[in-house]
C-alpha positions as CSV (number, residue, x, y, z in Angstrom):
1,M,-77.8,1.3,-89.3
2,G,-74.7,0.1,-87.4
3,L,-74.0,0.6,-83.9
4,F,-73.0,4.2,-84.5
5,G,-74.8,5.7,-87.2
6,P,-75.5,9.2,-88.7
7,Y,-76.4,11.7,-85.9
8,P,-78.9,14.5,-85.9
9,K,-77.6,17.9,-86.9
10,Q,-79.2,20.1,-84.4
11,G,-77.9,23.6,-85.3
12,A,-74.4,22.3,-86.5
13,E,-74.3,24.7,-89.3
14,R,-74.9,27.8,-87.1
15,P,-72.3,30.5,-87.2
16,G,-71.6,29.9,-83.6
17,R,-70.8,26.1,-84.0
18,Y,-67.0,26.7,-83.4
19,L,-67.8,28.3,-79.9
20,Y,-70.0,25.2,-79.2
21,R,-67.0,23.1,-80.0
22,W,-64.4,24.7,-77.9
23,A,-66.2,26.5,-75.1
24,P,-66.0,23.4,-72.9
25,A,-62.1,23.1,-73.6
26,L,-61.7,26.8,-72.7
27,L,-63.7,26.5,-69.7
28,A,-61.7,23.5,-68.4
29,L,-58.5,25.3,-69.2
30,L,-59.5,28.5,-67.3
31,M,-60.7,26.1,-64.4
32,G,-57.5,24.4,-64.3
33,L,-55.3,27.5,-64.4
34,W,-57.3,29.2,-61.5
35,G,-55.3,28.6,-58.5
36,I,-53.0,26.2,-60.1
37,R,-50.4,26.8,-57.2
38,R,-52.9,25.6,-54.6
39,E,-51.5,28.2,-52.1
40,N,-47.9,26.9,-52.9
41,S,-48.7,23.5,-51.5
42,M,-47.8,20.1,-52.6
43,W,-48.9,16.8,-51.3
44,R,-47.1,13.3,-50.9
45,D,-47.9,12.1,-54.5
46,E,-47.0,15.1,-56.1
47,S,-43.9,15.2,-53.9
48,V,-43.0,11.7,-55.3
49,T,-43.4,12.9,-58.9
50,Y,-41.4,16.1,-58.1
51,Q,-38.2,14.3,-56.7
52,V,-38.2,11.3,-58.9
53,S,-38.5,13.3,-62.0
54,H,-35.5,15.4,-61.0
55,R,-33.3,12.4,-60.8
56,T,-31.2,11.5,-63.8
57,L,-32.6,9.3,-66.4
58,P,-30.5,6.1,-65.3
59,E,-31.5,6.8,-61.6
60,I,-35.2,6.7,-62.7
61,W,-34.7,3.7,-64.9
62,N,-33.1,1.9,-61.8
63,L,-35.9,3.0,-59.6
64,L,-38.5,1.3,-61.9
65,G,-37.1,-2.1,-61.3
66,N,-37.9,-1.7,-57.7
67,A,-40.8,0.7,-57.3
68,D,-43.4,2.7,-59.2
69,A,-43.1,0.9,-62.7
70,V,-46.8,1.8,-63.1
71,H,-45.7,5.4,-63.4
72,G,-42.4,5.0,-65.4
73,L,-43.5,6.7,-68.6
74,Y,-45.0,9.6,-66.7
75,Y,-42.0,10.2,-64.7
76,F,-39.7,10.3,-68.0
77,F,-42.0,12.7,-69.6
78,M,-41.9,15.0,-66.5
79,H,-38.2,14.8,-66.4
80,A,-38.0,16.1,-69.9
81,L,-40.7,18.6,-69.1
82,F,-38.6,19.9,-66.1
83,A,-35.5,20.2,-68.1
84,V,-37.0,22.4,-70.6
85,G,-39.6,24.3,-68.6
86,G,-38.3,24.6,-65.0
87,G,-39.3,22.5,-62.0
88,G,-41.9,24.8,-60.3
89,L,-45.6,23.9,-59.2
90,P,-47.0,25.4,-62.5
91,A,-44.8,23.0,-64.5
92,L,-45.7,20.2,-62.4
93,R,-49.4,20.7,-62.9
94,L,-49.6,22.3,-66.3
95,P,-49.8,18.8,-68.2
96,S,-52.8,17.5,-66.1
97,V,-54.4,21.2,-66.9
98,L,-53.9,20.9,-70.6
99,A,-54.9,17.1,-70.6
100,T,-58.1,18.0,-69.0
101,A,-58.9,20.8,-71.4
102,A,-58.2,18.4,-74.2
103,A,-60.5,15.7,-72.6
104,A,-63.3,18.3,-72.4
105,A,-62.9,18.8,-76.3
106,V,-63.1,15.2,-76.8
107,V,-66.2,14.8,-74.6
108,T,-67.8,17.6,-76.8
109,A,-66.7,16.0,-80.1
110,T,-68.1,12.6,-79.0
111,G,-71.3,13.8,-77.8
112,T,-71.9,15.9,-80.9
113,R,-71.1,13.0,-83.2
114,L,-73.5,10.4,-81.3
115,A,-76.3,12.8,-80.1
116,G,-75.8,16.3,-81.7
117,P,-74.0,19.6,-80.9
118,R,-76.1,20.7,-77.9
119,A,-75.7,17.4,-76.2
120,G,-71.9,17.5,-76.8
121,L,-71.7,21.1,-75.5
122,L,-73.7,20.2,-72.4
123,G,-71.5,17.1,-71.7
124,G,-68.2,19.0,-72.2
125,V,-69.3,21.5,-69.8
126,A,-70.5,18.9,-67.4
127,F,-67.1,17.3,-67.7
128,A,-65.2,20.6,-66.8
129,L,-67.5,21.0,-63.6
130,I,-67.3,17.5,-62.2
131,P,-65.5,17.8,-58.8
132,A,-63.2,14.8,-59.3
133,V,-62.2,16.3,-62.9
134,Q,-61.3,19.5,-61.2
135,M,-59.4,17.8,-58.7
136,Y,-57.0,15.9,-60.8
137,A,-56.8,18.7,-63.3
138,Q,-54.5,20.4,-60.9
139,E,-52.5,17.2,-59.8
140,G,-49.0,16.5,-60.5
141,R,-49.8,12.8,-61.6
142,S,-50.8,11.0,-64.7
143,Y,-54.4,10.5,-64.1
144,A,-55.6,13.4,-66.0
145,M,-53.5,12.4,-69.0
146,V,-54.8,9.0,-68.8
147,C,-58.1,10.2,-68.9
148,A,-57.6,12.5,-71.8
149,L,-56.0,9.4,-73.7
150,V,-58.9,7.2,-73.0
151,A,-61.4,9.9,-74.0
152,L,-59.5,10.1,-77.4
153,A,-59.4,6.3,-77.8
154,T,-63.2,6.2,-77.1
155,H,-63.9,8.8,-79.9
156,L,-61.5,6.9,-82.1
157,F,-63.4,3.8,-81.3
158,V,-66.7,5.4,-82.4
159,V,-65.2,6.6,-85.6
160,A,-63.6,3.2,-86.3
161,V,-67.0,1.3,-85.8
162,E,-68.7,3.9,-88.1
163,N,-66.5,3.4,-90.8
164,P,-63.9,0.7,-90.3
165,T,-60.5,1.1,-91.8
166,R,-56.9,-0.2,-90.8
167,R,-55.7,3.1,-90.1
168,R,-58.5,4.0,-87.7
169,W,-58.1,0.7,-85.8
170,A,-54.3,1.2,-85.6
171,A,-54.9,4.9,-84.2
172,Y,-57.3,3.4,-81.6
173,A,-54.8,0.7,-80.6
174,L,-51.9,3.2,-80.5
175,T,-53.7,5.6,-78.4
176,F,-54.7,2.9,-75.8
177,T,-51.2,1.6,-75.8
178,L,-49.8,4.9,-74.7
179,A,-52.8,5.2,-72.0
180,G,-51.9,1.7,-70.7
181,W,-48.1,2.7,-70.4
182,L,-49.1,5.8,-68.5
183,H,-51.3,3.6,-66.1
184,E,-52.1,0.0,-66.8
185,L,-55.6,0.2,-65.4
186,A,-56.6,2.4,-68.4
187,L,-57.1,-1.1,-70.2
188,L,-60.3,-1.5,-68.2
189,A,-61.7,1.0,-70.6
190,L,-60.7,-1.2,-73.4
191,A,-62.9,-4.1,-71.9
192,S,-65.9,-1.7,-71.8
193,H,-65.6,-1.0,-75.5
194,G,-65.8,-4.7,-76.0
195,L,-69.0,-4.8,-74.1
196,T,-70.4,-2.0,-76.0
197,L,-69.7,-3.9,-79.2
198,C,-71.5,-7.1,-77.8
199,I,-74.7,-5.3,-76.7
200,P,-76.3,-4.9,-80.1
201,G,-74.5,-7.9,-81.6
202,P,-72.3,-6.2,-84.4
203,G,-71.2,-9.3,-86.1
204,R,-68.0,-11.4,-86.1
205,R,-66.2,-9.2,-88.5
206,M,-66.5,-5.9,-86.2
207,L,-65.6,-8.0,-83.2
208,R,-62.5,-9.4,-84.9
209,S,-61.5,-6.0,-86.0
210,W,-61.8,-4.7,-82.6
211,A,-60.0,-7.7,-81.0
212,G,-57.1,-7.4,-83.2
213,A,-56.7,-3.7,-82.3
214,A,-57.1,-4.5,-78.7
215,A,-54.4,-7.1,-78.8
216,L,-51.7,-4.6,-79.3
217,P,-52.2,-2.5,-76.0
218,V,-52.7,-5.7,-74.1
219,V,-49.4,-7.1,-75.3
220,A,-47.6,-4.0,-75.0
221,V,-48.6,-3.2,-71.5
222,A,-48.3,-6.8,-70.3
223,P,-44.6,-6.6,-69.3
224,A,-45.0,-3.4,-67.3
225,A,-48.1,-4.8,-65.6
226,L,-46.2,-8.0,-64.7
227,L,-43.3,-5.8,-63.3
228,S,-45.8,-3.6,-61.3
229,A,-47.6,-6.7,-59.9
230,R,-44.2,-7.7,-58.2
231,Q,-44.3,-4.3,-56.7
232,S,-47.8,-4.7,-55.2
233,A,-46.7,-4.0,-51.7
234,Q,-46.7,-0.2,-52.7
235,V,-50.3,-0.3,-52.8
236,S,-51.1,-2.2,-49.5
237,W,-52.1,1.0,-48.1
238,I,-55.5,0.9,-50.1
239,G,-58.3,-0.2,-48.0
240,W,-61.8,-1.1,-48.6
241,P,-64.0,1.9,-49.8
242,R,-65.2,4.0,-46.9
243,P,-69.1,4.9,-46.6
244,G,-68.3,8.3,-48.2
245,E,-66.7,6.6,-51.3
246,W,-69.6,4.2,-51.6
247,L,-72.0,7.1,-51.6
248,M,-69.9,8.7,-54.3
249,I,-69.8,5.4,-56.6
250,A,-73.6,5.0,-56.1
251,F,-74.4,8.5,-56.8
252,A,-72.3,8.6,-60.1
253,V,-73.8,5.2,-61.3
254,L,-77.4,6.3,-60.4
255,L,-77.0,9.6,-61.9
256,G,-75.6,8.2,-65.1
257,V,-78.4,5.6,-65.3
258,A,-81.0,8.2,-64.7
259,C,-79.8,10.2,-67.4
260,A,-79.6,7.4,-69.9
261,A,-83.1,6.3,-69.0
262,Y,-84.3,9.9,-69.4
263,G,-82.3,10.6,-72.6
264,T,-83.9,7.5,-74.3
265,R,-87.2,8.0,-73.8
266,R,-88.9,8.3,-77.3
267,G,-89.0,11.9,-78.7
268,G,-89.0,11.6,-82.4
269,P,-87.8,9.5,-85.1
270,E,-84.1,10.8,-84.8
271,R,-83.7,11.5,-80.9
272,H,-84.3,7.9,-79.6
273,P,-81.7,6.2,-81.8
274,A,-79.3,8.8,-81.2
275,A,-79.8,8.5,-77.4
276,L,-79.4,4.6,-77.7
277,R,-76.0,5.2,-79.5
278,L,-74.7,7.3,-76.7
279,V,-75.9,5.1,-73.9
280,R,-74.5,1.9,-75.3
281,L,-71.1,3.6,-75.5
282,A,-71.1,5.4,-72.3
283,L,-72.8,3.1,-69.5
284,P,-70.3,0.3,-69.9
285,L,-67.4,2.7,-69.5
286,L,-69.1,4.3,-66.4
287,I,-69.7,1.1,-64.7
288,L,-67.4,-1.6,-65.7
289,P,-64.0,-0.3,-64.7
290,T,-65.1,0.6,-61.2
291,A,-67.1,-2.8,-60.8
292,A,-63.8,-4.6,-62.0
293,L,-61.8,-3.0,-59.3
294,L,-64.4,-3.5,-56.6
295,L,-64.6,-7.1,-57.4
296,V,-60.8,-7.4,-57.4
297,S,-61.0,-5.7,-53.9
298,L,-62.9,-8.8,-52.5
299,H,-59.3,-10.5,-52.7
300,R,-57.1,-7.3,-52.3
301,P,-58.4,-3.8,-52.0
302,M,-57.6,-2.0,-55.3
303,Y,-60.3,0.6,-55.7
304,V,-59.0,4.3,-55.7
305,D,-61.2,6.8,-57.5
306,R,-58.4,8.3,-59.5
307,Y,-57.4,4.8,-61.0
308,V,-60.7,5.0,-63.1
309,L,-61.0,8.9,-63.5
310,Y,-61.8,8.3,-67.1
311,S,-65.2,6.9,-66.0
312,Q,-66.1,10.7,-65.4
313,F,-65.8,11.0,-69.3
314,A,-68.7,8.6,-69.6
315,L,-70.8,10.3,-66.9
316,A,-70.3,13.7,-68.5
317,L,-71.5,12.2,-71.6
318,L,-74.8,10.8,-70.1
319,I,-75.3,14.1,-68.2
320,G,-75.0,15.9,-71.6
321,L,-77.6,13.6,-73.1
322,G,-80.0,14.1,-70.2
323,A,-79.8,17.9,-70.0
324,D,-80.3,18.0,-74.0
325,R,-83.5,16.1,-73.5
326,L,-84.4,18.4,-70.5
327,W,-83.7,21.3,-72.8
328,D,-86.2,20.0,-75.2
329,A,-88.7,19.5,-72.7
330,A,-88.3,22.9,-71.2
331,A,-88.6,24.5,-74.5
332,R,-92.2,23.1,-74.9
333,A,-93.2,24.0,-71.6
334,V,-91.4,27.4,-70.8
335,R,-91.1,30.7,-72.8
336,P,-88.5,32.1,-73.4
337,R,-86.7,28.8,-73.7
338,P,-83.3,29.7,-71.9
339,V,-85.0,30.7,-68.7
340,P,-85.0,27.3,-66.9
341,F,-81.5,26.6,-68.0
342,V,-80.1,30.1,-66.9
343,A,-81.7,29.3,-63.6
344,A,-80.4,25.8,-63.4
345,A,-76.7,27.0,-64.4
346,V,-76.8,29.5,-61.7
347,G,-78.0,27.0,-59.1
348,L,-75.3,24.4,-60.1
349,V,-72.6,27.1,-59.8
350,L,-73.7,28.2,-56.5
351,A,-74.0,24.6,-55.4
352,L,-70.5,23.7,-56.7
353,L,-68.9,26.8,-55.5
354,P,-67.8,25.6,-51.9
355,V,-66.4,22.4,-53.5
356,T,-64.6,24.3,-56.3
357,L,-63.1,26.7,-53.8
358,R,-61.8,24.0,-51.5
359,M,-60.2,22.2,-54.4
360,R,-57.8,25.0,-54.7
361,T,-56.8,25.0,-51.0
362,P,-54.3,22.5,-49.4
363,D,-57.1,21.0,-47.4
364,S,-58.3,19.3,-50.5
365,R,-55.6,16.7,-50.4
366,K,-54.5,14.0,-47.8
367,D,-51.4,16.1,-46.5
368,D,-49.7,19.4,-47.2
369,V,-45.9,18.6,-47.6
370,T,-45.0,22.2,-47.9
371,A,-46.5,23.0,-44.4
372,I,-44.8,20.0,-42.9
373,A,-41.5,21.0,-44.2
374,A,-42.0,24.6,-42.9
375,H,-42.6,23.3,-39.4
376,V,-39.4,21.3,-39.7
377,R,-37.4,24.4,-40.6
378,D,-39.2,26.3,-37.8
379,M,-38.4,23.6,-35.1
380,G,-35.1,22.2,-36.4
381,S,-31.8,23.2,-35.3
382,A,-28.1,22.4,-36.5
383,G,-27.0,19.2,-35.0
384,A,-30.5,17.8,-34.2
385,G,-31.8,14.5,-35.4
386,V,-34.7,13.7,-37.6
387,L,-37.0,10.7,-37.6
388,F,-39.7,9.6,-40.1
389,M,-42.3,7.6,-38.5
390,P,-43.1,5.5,-40.6
391,S,-40.1,5.5,-42.9
392,R,-42.2,6.0,-46.0
393,R,-42.7,9.5,-44.6
394,R,-39.4,10.3,-45.7
395,E,-41.0,11.3,-49.0
396,W,-42.1,14.6,-47.2
397,A,-38.5,15.7,-47.0
398,L,-37.4,14.8,-50.5
399,S,-38.9,17.8,-52.4
400,Y,-37.8,20.3,-49.7
401,P,-34.2,19.4,-48.7
402,D,-33.2,23.0,-47.7
403,D,-35.8,22.9,-44.9
404,F,-34.1,19.7,-43.5
405,R,-30.5,21.0,-43.9
406,G,-28.2,20.6,-40.8
407,L,-30.6,17.5,-39.6
408,T,-29.3,14.1,-39.2
409,D,-31.5,11.3,-40.5
410,L,-31.0,8.9,-37.7
411,A,-32.6,6.0,-39.3
412,L,-31.3,6.2,-42.8
413,A,-28.8,3.4,-44.1
414,R,-29.0,4.3,-47.8
415,S,-30.4,7.3,-49.6
416,P,-33.4,7.0,-52.0
417,V,-31.2,7.4,-55.0
418,A,-28.4,4.9,-54.0
419,D,-31.1,2.4,-52.9
420,N,-33.1,2.7,-56.1
421,S,-36.1,3.1,-54.1
422,L,-38.6,5.9,-53.0
423,E,-37.8,6.3,-49.4
424,G,-34.5,4.7,-49.1
425,S,-33.6,1.8,-46.6
426,E,-33.3,2.1,-42.9
427,A,-30.7,0.7,-40.4
428,S,-31.4,-2.0,-38.1
429,A,-33.4,-1.4,-35.0
430,A,-30.3,-1.9,-32.9
431,T,-28.5,0.9,-34.9
432,I,-31.5,3.1,-34.7
433,R,-31.7,2.9,-31.0
434,G,-27.8,3.7,-30.7
435,R,-28.0,6.6,-32.8
436,M,-31.1,8.1,-31.1
437,R,-29.3,7.9,-27.9
438,A,-26.5,9.9,-29.1
439,F,-28.6,13.1,-29.7
440,G,-30.1,15.4,-27.4
441,R,-32.8,16.9,-29.7
442,I,-34.9,15.0,-32.3
443,V,-37.6,16.4,-34.8
444,A,-40.1,13.5,-35.5
445,L,-42.4,13.5,-38.4
446,S,-45.5,11.2,-38.1
447,D,-48.9,10.6,-39.2
448,P,-51.7,12.3,-37.4
449,P,-53.2,10.7,-34.0
450,G,-55.4,7.8,-34.8
451,Q,-53.6,6.2,-37.8
452,P,-52.4,2.6,-37.2
453,E,-48.8,2.2,-36.1
454,D,-46.4,0.2,-38.0
455,V,-45.3,-3.0,-36.0
456,F,-41.7,-3.4,-37.7
457,P,-38.9,-3.6,-35.2
458,G,-37.3,-0.4,-36.6
459,E,-40.5,1.6,-36.2
460,A,-41.3,0.1,-32.7
461,V,-37.9,1.2,-31.4
462,K,-38.3,4.9,-32.6
463,R,-41.4,5.1,-30.5
464,D,-39.9,3.3,-27.5
465,V,-36.7,5.4,-27.3
466,L,-38.7,8.7,-27.7
467,R,-41.0,7.6,-24.9
468,E,-38.3,6.5,-22.4
469,D,-35.5,8.8,-23.1
470,F,-37.2,12.2,-24.4
471,V,-40.0,14.6,-23.7
472,V,-42.0,16.6,-25.9
473,C,-41.1,20.2,-26.3
474,R,-43.2,21.5,-29.1
475,R,-45.8,19.9,-31.6
476,A,-47.4,21.3,-34.6
477,R,-50.0,19.9,-36.9
478,A,-50.3,20.3,-40.5
479,K,-52.7,18.8,-43.0
480,G,-52.2,15.1,-42.8
481,G,-49.0,15.0,-40.7
482,L,-47.6,16.0,-37.3
483,V,-44.3,17.4,-36.5
484,T,-42.8,17.0,-32.9
485,L,-39.8,18.3,-31.3
486,Y,-38.3,16.0,-28.6
487,A,-35.3,16.7,-26.2
488,R,-33.7,15.2,-23.2
489,P,-35.8,16.1,-20.0
490,G,-35.0,19.5,-18.9
491,R,-33.5,20.7,-22.2
492,C,-36.3,21.7,-24.2
């Protein structure tokens, strides 16, 4: 038997096998559509997707030479989608919903192929319920699509190793190439497949076949990766993982290892080899991409959970394996057999309910661009000035231009489109000072208190002039942002 051999047929021929196969995908689809508008809110990353995808194709192309090359293919895709299906919030998030449902189907198919239909079903359900998966299923960014493509590539990897043909390896290579073009860090999953092949020692021929297939995505993605490396200042905001993030990383790894250890306990002539096949595939995919980003972070912080969202695919496979083994144990100990699992399912739903509900509110994201724009509309008046502090917060305004109509951007030198950038370019500190002193009322958009202040001259002069020449009239907080109305003393 090779690395991936015949799998046990646990009721694969039952009349309800199609329900087993598609129930997790249907669950993921329903979870994604539930509250897809998120109370009509949008956060800053989605706002960038929205406004960039509404630019013309030449404007998007010109932007990528200066910023966000890593998301280029996604922006072109969303531009085409908006041109066909309109530009509202459902259209912004629907690709991620559908991608998550597709990924759940692939989890089910891969788990079924390696460890049997029940393990596949339980793994697919686990994938749909994982909080991180729920979160990015309703995100107007590329991460759910990358996860689905990596999941598909992993399934194709299993098929190609079981029965190698050029066509199968070509499909594997093309799928990974597409995933890498959507986000280059998808190729970390490619390395985990190489590690999987090295664990049982499959022989030089299999390694050569995999290496030949892996070469295509590496070569194809390399130009985009080199270009985005020149734009690394865009990720300068990333910091070392906070204690809560370390806990989540540790919990996911420990849960995956525990499921792997429990699932590979000997339980009959078929169960043990089947479990080993799945563990050899899933554990490297769960651990290696995250570990690689954490190692890179020793030099420059690069770890963000959504960059390796596809590791949740591996975690779900391991959870499915552990739950399948637990089902067997419960069947021997409790009659009727479904009782403990019904109780466990109810307990799990109740435990996840607060997180699930919160995922569908504006509070689940770093900021709420919609609420910030509404505060500006409430405070602003024709003839007033507006300041973005720091300048990168101009992205809050770009998706809701009507709420900023009549306000003069006091620091802007060139618009984002004219500047081929995300936020545009700002004037010199002296020019900003002169413009501010010509206005009697200014609406300032800033980060919440406690955030570090930019030390650039233009940012410092904004703060200095407001402190010296203006007083605070009104202040409103929204999730992740602060809107303040300033006026000359006595003119509030």
